[in-house]
Wavefront OBJ file of the C-alpha trace (Angstrom):
o trace
v 0.000 0.000 0.000
v 1.356 3.418 -0.976
v 0.603 6.750 0.674
v 2.330 10.062 -0.057
v 5.055 8.170 -1.978
v 5.858 6.162 1.136
v 4.988 2.512 1.623
v 2.586 1.881 4.468
v 3.726 -1.086 6.550
v 0.820 -1.046 9.013
v -2.561 0.615 8.544
v -4.587 0.719 11.757
v -8.239 1.712 11.667
v -10.543 2.251 14.653
v -8.546 -0.131 16.835
v -10.195 -0.905 20.158
v -8.856 -2.877 23.083
v -11.444 -3.253 25.821
v -10.587 -5.542 28.727
v -13.676 -7.090 30.384
v -13.829 -6.469 34.140
v -17.303 -7.754 34.855
v -20.793 -7.867 33.434
v -20.951 -5.016 30.940
v -17.932 -3.271 32.497
v -14.770 -2.705 30.443
v -11.401 -1.071 30.781
v -11.326 0.895 27.508
v -7.536 0.952 27.158
v -7.642 1.746 23.409
v -10.865 3.294 22.194
v -10.782 3.838 18.431
v -7.289 4.569 17.121
v -6.521 5.146 13.415
v -2.939 5.646 12.201
v -0.610 4.586 9.381
v 2.971 3.526 10.125
v 5.334 3.841 7.167
v 8.093 1.424 6.253
v 11.475 2.558 7.579
v 10.186 5.225 9.974
v 10.252 5.589 13.744
v 6.775 6.432 14.959
v 6.999 7.962 18.440
v 4.067 7.454 20.798
v 3.821 9.653 23.887
v 1.416 10.320 26.729
v 1.090 10.002 30.473
v 1.251 6.652 32.246
v -2.077 4.864 31.925
v -3.062 6.415 28.599
v -2.880 3.068 26.724
v 0.460 3.381 24.878
v 1.874 -0.025 25.836
v -1.502 -1.658 25.283
v -1.580 -0.236 21.749
v 1.880 -1.634 20.991
v 0.969 -5.089 22.232
v -2.414 -5.025 20.497
v -0.867 -4.153 17.128
v 1.315 -7.252 17.591
v -1.790 -9.209 18.676
v -0.183 -10.133 21.991
v -3.579 -8.896 23.153
v -6.277 -9.906 20.669
v -7.929 -6.655 19.688
v -11.578 -6.091 20.497
v -12.502 -4.273 17.303
v -11.042 -2.514 14.274
v -8.499 -3.448 11.615
v -4.717 -3.800 11.697
v -3.589 -4.269 8.093
v -0.018 -5.521 7.629
v 1.720 -5.136 4.247
v 5.010 -6.873 5.018
v 3.754 -10.172 3.527
v 1.291 -10.795 0.714
v -2.172 -12.219 1.296
v -1.462 -15.052 -1.146
v 1.683 -16.061 0.753
v -0.163 -16.562 4.044
v -3.620 -17.553 2.680
v -5.405 -16.976 6.010
v -8.597 -18.764 6.957
v -10.653 -15.556 7.266
v -10.264 -14.889 3.520
v -11.664 -18.303 2.635
v -14.568 -17.878 5.080
v -15.418 -14.451 3.650
v -15.511 -15.781 0.092
v -17.417 -18.926 1.092
v -20.129 -16.877 2.846
v -20.213 -14.006 0.380
v -23.958 -14.249 -0.376
v -24.908 -14.060 3.296
v -22.448 -11.258 3.959
v -23.793 -9.245 1.041
v -27.347 -9.575 2.392
v -26.174 -8.356 5.798
v -24.449 -5.439 4.086
v -27.669 -4.416 2.292
v -29.521 -4.344 5.633
v -26.806 -2.233 7.244
v -26.774 0.222 4.323
v -30.568 0.535 4.478
v -30.336 1.198 8.215
v -27.648 3.833 7.590
v -29.621 5.594 4.863
v -32.768 5.681 7.002
v -30.833 7.051 9.968
v -29.203 9.763 7.828
v -32.614 10.800 6.486
v -33.999 11.138 10.019
v -30.807 12.771 11.300
v -31.003 15.572 8.745
v -34.449 16.555 10.089
v -33.155 17.079 13.640
v -32.335 20.406 15.242
v -28.693 21.309 15.826
v -29.004 20.446 19.517
v -30.611 17.079 18.746
v -27.880 16.346 16.198
v -25.239 16.853 18.883
v -26.981 14.276 21.076
v -27.164 11.814 18.158
v -23.625 12.397 16.850
v -22.054 9.252 18.325
v -24.942 7.029 17.223
v -24.671 8.570 13.740
v -20.961 7.706 13.576
v -21.601 4.150 14.762
v -24.295 3.451 12.157
v -22.047 4.741 9.343
v -19.062 2.766 10.686
v -21.012 -0.515 10.775
v -21.987 -0.190 7.113
v -18.475 0.899 6.091
v -16.800 -1.986 7.939
v -19.125 -4.562 6.409
v -18.448 -3.159 2.928
v -14.678 -3.105 3.488
v -14.599 -6.675 4.809
v -16.100 -7.881 1.526
v -14.598 -5.557 -1.081
v -11.079 -5.657 0.387
v -11.031 -9.338 -0.566
v -13.236 -9.630 -3.690
v -13.090 -6.062 -5.025
v -15.492 -5.366 -7.890
v -16.912 -8.904 -7.886
v -19.389 -7.683 -5.290
v -21.513 -6.190 -8.095
v -22.098 -9.592 -9.764
v -25.682 -10.858 -9.512
v -24.545 -14.484 -9.282
v -21.494 -14.814 -7.052
v -21.118 -18.591 -7.208
v -18.873 -18.783 -10.323
v -16.544 -16.198 -8.805
v -16.464 -17.708 -5.323
v -15.705 -21.159 -6.779
v -12.493 -19.905 -8.399
v -11.599 -17.609 -5.518
v -11.765 -20.518 -3.081
v -9.633 -22.613 -5.461
v -7.041 -19.824 -5.426
v -7.032 -19.779 -1.624
v -6.613 -23.555 -1.430
v -3.794 -23.522 -3.998
v -2.170 -20.623 -2.122
v -2.248 -22.673 1.076
v -0.516 -25.527 -0.708
v 2.046 -23.054 -2.001
v 2.527 -21.625 1.502
v 3.167 -25.071 2.954
v 5.602 -25.904 0.154
v 7.504 -22.684 0.830
v 7.805 -23.685 4.480
v 9.060 -27.078 3.329
v 11.583 -25.384 1.035
v 12.827 -23.219 3.899
v 13.379 -26.378 5.931
v 15.276 -28.078 3.088
v 17.455 -25.006 2.579
v 18.345 -24.977 6.278
v 19.399 -28.630 6.051
v 21.456 -27.933 2.890
v 23.177 -24.943 4.486
v 24.053 -27.017 7.564
v 25.496 -29.858 5.474
v 27.534 -27.489 3.311
v 28.835 -25.715 6.414
v 29.787 -29.006 8.064
v 31.862 -30.098 5.053
v 33.085 -26.669 3.918
v 36.699 -27.718 4.458
v 36.318 -31.055 2.675
v 33.366 -31.173 0.277
v 34.561 -34.483 -1.188
v 34.042 -36.203 2.156
v 30.449 -35.019 2.368
v 29.676 -35.221 -1.351
v 26.800 -37.722 -1.039
v 25.096 -35.802 1.767
v 25.485 -32.500 -0.055
v 24.059 -33.951 -3.277
v 21.100 -35.487 -1.410
v 20.326 -32.168 0.310
v 20.580 -30.299 -3.011
v 18.223 -32.808 -4.660
v 15.680 -32.330 -1.882
v 15.776 -28.570 -2.480
v 15.496 -28.980 -6.280
v 12.550 -31.397 -5.969
v 10.654 -29.024 -3.700
v 11.382 -26.086 -6.029
v 9.919 -28.130 -8.891
v 6.753 -28.785 -6.862
v 6.444 -25.070 -6.145
v 6.833 -24.228 -9.848
v 3.961 -26.584 -10.748
v 1.674 -25.130 -8.079
v 2.498 -21.599 -9.257
v 1.349 -22.582 -12.749
v -1.998 -23.782 -11.352
v -2.329 -20.538 -9.410
v -1.590 -18.448 -12.499
v -4.259 -20.333 -14.504
v -6.903 -19.652 -11.841
v -5.989 -15.980 -11.797
v -6.371 -15.896 -15.592
v -9.856 -17.406 -15.303
v -10.858 -14.791 -12.744
v -9.456 -11.997 -14.896
v -11.572 -13.167 -17.833
v -14.643 -13.259 -15.588
v -13.950 -9.687 -14.502
v -14.327 -8.366 -18.085
v -18.205 -8.820 -18.368
v -18.478 -6.824 -15.071
v -16.529 -3.734 -16.176
v -19.608 -2.245 -17.841
v -21.115 -1.791 -14.362
v -20.111 1.725 -13.203
v -19.767 0.478 -9.614
v -17.177 -2.163 -10.548
v -14.131 0.109 -10.772
v -15.149 1.925 -7.580
v -15.248 -1.295 -5.569
v -12.212 -2.724 -7.342
v -10.180 0.120 -5.828
v -11.155 -1.134 -2.361
v -9.329 -4.418 -2.944
v -6.586 -4.681 -0.338
v -3.652 -7.108 -0.377
v -2.830 -6.450 3.272
v -3.193 -9.070 5.989
v -5.652 -8.139 8.745
v -3.756 -9.232 11.851
v -6.905 -8.881 13.940
v -8.612 -11.694 11.997
v -5.776 -14.218 12.027
v -5.873 -17.452 13.974
v -3.177 -17.968 16.625
v -1.147 -20.328 14.411
v -1.339 -17.923 11.461
v -0.220 -15.063 13.693
v 2.624 -17.183 15.063
v 4.036 -17.527 11.548
v 4.354 -13.737 11.353
v 6.028 -13.330 14.756
v 9.473 -13.329 13.163
v 8.460 -10.146 11.298
v 6.853 -8.386 14.271
v 8.925 -8.122 17.432
v 8.869 -6.411 20.839
v 11.571 -4.857 23.016
v 10.378 -4.822 26.615
v 10.606 -1.995 29.127
v 12.216 -3.883 32.000
v 15.673 -5.273 31.130
v 15.603 -7.364 34.313
v 12.304 -9.285 34.375
v 12.166 -9.685 30.571
v 15.181 -12.054 30.450
v 14.974 -15.651 31.648
v 17.578 -15.900 34.458
v 18.126 -19.605 33.720
v 19.122 -19.086 30.102
v 22.492 -17.922 28.855
v 22.822 -14.964 26.479
v 23.323 -17.329 23.550
v 20.190 -19.313 24.444
v 18.106 -16.145 24.893
v 19.101 -14.735 21.494
v 18.847 -18.114 19.755
v 15.406 -19.037 21.089
v 13.515 -17.206 18.323
v 15.867 -18.517 15.645
v 14.991 -22.095 16.587
v 11.272 -21.377 16.999
v 11.059 -19.963 13.465
v 13.249 -22.619 11.887
v 16.151 -20.377 10.902
v 18.403 -23.185 12.137
v 18.145 -26.732 13.397
v 19.006 -27.352 17.035
v 22.768 -27.562 17.605
v 23.405 -26.178 14.118
v 27.041 -25.094 13.768
v 25.896 -22.037 11.794
v 23.663 -20.808 14.579
v 26.559 -19.769 16.787
v 27.879 -17.538 14.000
v 24.488 -15.866 13.642
v 24.203 -15.268 17.405
v 27.680 -13.758 17.606
v 26.925 -11.509 14.622
v 23.748 -10.194 16.264
v 25.612 -9.660 19.536
v 28.298 -7.684 17.747
v 25.667 -5.527 16.020
v 24.199 -4.721 19.441
v 27.521 -3.897 21.088
v 27.903 -7.119 23.075
v 31.294 -8.791 23.400
v 31.504 -12.378 22.064
v 32.639 -13.779 25.419
v 29.236 -12.766 26.883
v 27.561 -15.599 24.979
v 27.767 -18.145 27.835
v 27.014 -15.723 30.655
v 23.676 -15.271 32.425
v 21.510 -12.136 32.880
v 22.447 -11.545 36.524
v 26.037 -10.930 35.429
v 25.135 -7.796 33.445
v 24.213 -4.167 34.072
v 20.829 -2.728 33.071
v 22.191 -1.224 29.865
v 23.871 -4.501 28.864
v 20.681 -6.433 29.605
v 18.706 -4.110 27.390
v 21.216 -4.725 24.589
v 20.604 -8.457 25.061
v 16.847 -7.840 24.780
v 17.385 -5.828 21.606
v 19.594 -8.586 20.152
v 16.906 -11.167 20.920
v 14.258 -9.094 19.120
v 16.404 -8.424 16.049
v 17.780 -11.952 15.653
v 14.899 -13.044 13.404
v 15.365 -10.107 10.974
v 12.026 -8.435 11.812
v 10.407 -5.702 9.769
v 8.561 -3.986 12.619
v 9.638 -3.589 16.247
v 7.661 -2.152 19.151
v 10.082 -0.458 21.568
v 7.945 -0.374 24.703
v 9.510 2.244 27.023
v 12.824 0.666 25.990
v 14.972 3.275 27.777
v 12.774 4.478 30.651
v 14.222 1.982 33.174
v 17.818 3.011 32.393
v 20.074 5.743 33.767
v 20.027 8.940 31.727
v 23.677 8.400 30.786
v 22.793 4.983 29.311
v 19.586 6.107 27.588
v 21.427 8.043 24.893
v 23.627 5.012 24.135
v 20.593 2.773 23.633
v 18.785 5.398 21.533
v 21.858 5.770 19.311
v 22.097 1.971 19.013
v 18.437 1.684 17.981
v 18.890 4.471 15.414
v 21.971 2.796 13.914
v 20.268 -0.611 13.739
v 17.216 0.929 12.088
v 19.349 2.398 9.300
v 21.442 -0.749 8.861
v 18.513 -3.181 8.766
v 15.726 -0.971 7.341
v 13.651 -1.447 10.481
v 10.379 0.238 11.354
v 9.851 1.219 14.991
v 6.921 2.095 17.187
v 8.823 3.903 19.949
v 6.696 4.200 23.095
v 7.659 6.618 25.862
v 6.161 9.078 28.327
v 9.083 11.471 27.795
v 8.725 13.955 24.919
v 12.334 15.061 25.285
v 13.450 11.477 24.534
v 11.107 10.785 21.645
v 12.144 13.987 19.843
v 15.610 12.652 19.024
v 14.617 9.311 17.518
v 11.166 9.804 15.958
v 10.210 10.828 12.434
v 6.608 11.391 13.500
v 5.009 11.652 16.920
v 1.537 10.607 18.026
v 0.136 11.962 21.288
v -2.250 9.692 23.209
v -4.695 10.515 25.967
v -6.911 8.006 27.751
v -7.064 5.490 24.917
v -7.331 7.943 22.026
v -4.924 9.643 19.651
v -5.336 13.401 20.053
v -2.532 14.725 17.817
v -0.152 13.395 15.163
v 2.506 15.191 13.118
v 6.150 15.180 12.105
v 8.444 15.358 15.100
v 9.631 18.930 14.630
v 6.115 20.069 13.733
v 4.789 18.802 17.077
v 7.370 20.866 18.944
v 7.040 23.956 16.746
v 3.249 24.011 16.279
v 1.381 21.990 18.935
v -2.350 22.331 18.256
v -3.947 20.268 21.034
v -4.113 21.610 24.614
v -2.851 18.272 25.948
v 0.238 18.403 23.722
v 0.791 21.977 24.883
v 0.617 20.797 28.491
v 3.090 17.950 27.906
v 5.562 20.301 26.219
v 5.191 22.795 29.051
v 6.138 20.097 31.554
v 9.533 19.368 29.945
v 12.342 20.650 32.186
v 14.876 22.914 30.462
v 18.339 24.192 31.370
v 18.296 26.837 28.641
v 18.773 30.183 30.418
v 17.540 32.006 27.312
v 14.088 30.505 27.727
v 11.939 32.534 30.088
v 9.092 30.056 30.403
v 8.338 28.434 33.740
v 7.855 24.701 34.198
v 4.119 23.959 33.858
v 2.611 20.958 35.594
v -0.616 19.521 34.161
v -3.185 19.645 36.939
v -5.387 16.709 37.905
v -5.110 12.967 37.357
v -5.904 11.054 34.205
v -9.518 9.745 34.540
v -10.356 6.057 34.726
v -10.571 4.232 31.378
v -13.397 2.178 32.922
v -15.652 5.221 33.107
v -14.087 7.883 30.844
v -15.568 11.385 30.548
v -18.163 11.997 27.850
v -17.355 14.061 24.779
v -13.676 14.987 24.645
v -11.970 12.889 27.317
v -9.508 15.688 28.076
v -12.207 18.226 28.954
v -11.965 17.555 32.715
v -8.407 18.940 32.723
v -8.505 21.395 29.807
v -8.400 25.148 30.458
v -10.108 25.823 27.098
v -13.128 23.570 27.805
v -16.610 24.709 26.688
v -20.022 23.041 26.615
v -19.473 21.218 23.301
v -16.360 19.535 24.726
v -18.483 17.766 27.353
v -20.963 16.377 24.817
v -19.312 15.700 21.444
v -16.223 13.629 20.656
v -14.035 15.834 18.402
v -13.367 14.650 14.842
v -9.891 13.421 13.876
v -8.942 15.791 11.047
v -5.942 17.102 9.113
v -5.442 20.742 10.105
v -2.010 21.413 8.585
v -0.079 19.337 6.046
v 0.239 15.831 7.613
v -0.750 17.314 10.973
v -3.815 15.623 12.494
v -5.705 16.738 15.592
v -8.906 15.860 17.448
v -9.992 19.009 19.298
v -12.851 21.512 19.357
v -10.553 24.383 20.396
v -7.291 24.285 18.468
v -4.432 26.490 19.658
v -4.961 29.249 17.107
v -1.602 30.901 17.735
v 0.091 27.820 16.263
v -2.082 27.420 13.164
l 1 2 3 4 5 6 7 8 9 10 11 12 13 14 15 16 17 18 19 20 21 22 23 24 25 26 27 28 29 30 31 32 33 34 35 36 37 38 39 40 41 42 43 44 45 46 47 48 49 50 51 52 53 54 55 56 57 58 59 60 61 62 63 64 65 66 67 68 69 70 71 72 73 74 75 76 77 78 79 80 81 82 83 84 85 86 87 88 89 90 91 92 93 94 95 96 97 98 99 100 101 102 103 104 105 106 107 108 109 110 111 112 113 114 115 116 117 118 119 120 121 122 123 124 125 126 127 128 129 130 131 132 133 134 135 136 137 138 139 140 141 142 143 144 145 146 147 148 149 150 151 152 153 154 155 156 157 158 159 160 161 162 163 164 165 166 167 168 169 170 171 172 173 174 175 176 177 178 179 180 181 182 183 184 185 186 187 188 189 190 191 192 193 194 195 196 197 198 199 200 201 202 203 204 205 206 207 208 209 210 211 212 213 214 215 216 217 218 219 220 221 222 223 224 225 226 227 228 229 230 231 232 233 234 235 236 237 238 239 240 241 242 243 244 245 246 247 248 249 250 251 252 253 254 255 256 257 258 259 260 261 262 263 264 265 266 267 268 269 270 271 272 273 274 275 276 277 278 279 280 281 282 283 284 285 286 287 288 289 290 291 292 293 294 295 296 297 298 299 300 301 302 303 304 305 306 307 308 309 310 311 312 313 314 315 316 317 318 319 320 321 322 323 324 325 326 327 328 329 330 331 332 333 334 335 336 337 338 339 340 341 342 343 344 345 346 347 348 349 350 351 352 353 354 355 356 357 358 359 360 361 362 363 364 365 366 367 368 369 370 371 372 373 374 375 376 377 378 379 380 381 382 383 384 385 386 387 388 389 390 391 392 393 394 395 396 397 398 399 400 401 402 403 404 405 406 407 408 409 410 411 412 413 414 415 416 417 418 419 420 421 422 423 424 425 426 427 428 429 430 431 432 433 434 435 436 437 438 439 440 441 442 443 444 445 446 447 448 449 450 451 452 453 454 455 456 457 458 459 460 461 462 463 464 465 466 467 468 469 470 471 472 473 474 475 476 477 478 479 480 481 482 483 484 485 486 487 488 489 490 491 492 493 494 495 496 497 498 499 500 501 502 503 504 505 506 507
């Protein structure tokens, strides 16, 4: 997926993470978050403790299964994974389309009645209005993101038959690719074992090469079958192009993988791509495992190497070197290291599987200030070297400024402001962002401003305030703030805010 000439790696829409506490009672840790995270960027996420930052990071990774919304991942293709939810959507397309028609009729009727209301009545119905529109939109996206313009066909059965065949063939292809990975690991191990005397291991090397070649041949045949099915579908598309709605819906087709709809086993296969660096460098490391075992655990789990592979030690030492760890640390245990060294071990563990996206969950907050800069510099260097994408979570704006390309500001489960890093500091538009910036200590004698402390405590996410959640602590609060949730809108170029009373001096 492309946006503004940058590739979107993760597209998150209306993500909710509600933890049940009892009958009808929820902790609304994340309450409708929509952001895009671009490939190769560091997305900084800031806010007070308890605002839902860490929950968002873990929910994106599906460590916590999200309650609602979409988390589209573009690091792998839909055909490569062939998830079960795609097959189920296609299989039940007729029923889903009927449900969609009912939802659209409900939406249209509500809009008609809504337009007749007074301005005051509209304010009271605003949230219900948004919900009705969202339900229809989500149902439409769930279908069209997978089948595109085929939704306009009167008889869906011919299309669904071939679509399901494509999914089944894709699954076969996926399994064969896993098999090929396994064969390549075996071949690499055999070649490494006999690298000094290939003649001695000639038979084993030839057998391993044949296994790889045979599997590659199987994959080639399955790819041919897949290509034929795609050709059939393309031919079936042509009678539909006369329908003016076809091209509109075809543009909705989305090759991303919705992480929220994956089964646990499907999500496990993507874990190597999506990693987490924990906040606490002490409790996050198993005290009974050596450094080498800690870093190598993910490599074995994702079949990068076979157990006791002679190549694995080389890989572990390489990762350790990248993270500033001496090779003789490999057999030592966590209790023998300082906090900064332990965090480097945690970073090495997360990067060992060559991930594409890493959540850095308060990765420096437990460290001394003198060590924080070292770890931040390390993360920046590794990002450039390995083309990583970070979600960098912190409560400290002064820290996030030096590593982030863009910064999102969270308050009580919602995103309230998002912009480029320097833009946030130069032109804060939300009162909460203004308050956070005012609370940053400074040693600059040229700055005359006094340290400003945000008054009051963050409300409970179990029973959050109505309207704008920040209104209970906002000095600009008016009546509308207590009743209506502000719209998330782009105010300046790539600068998004949700507020009824923007800081006009910074516009």
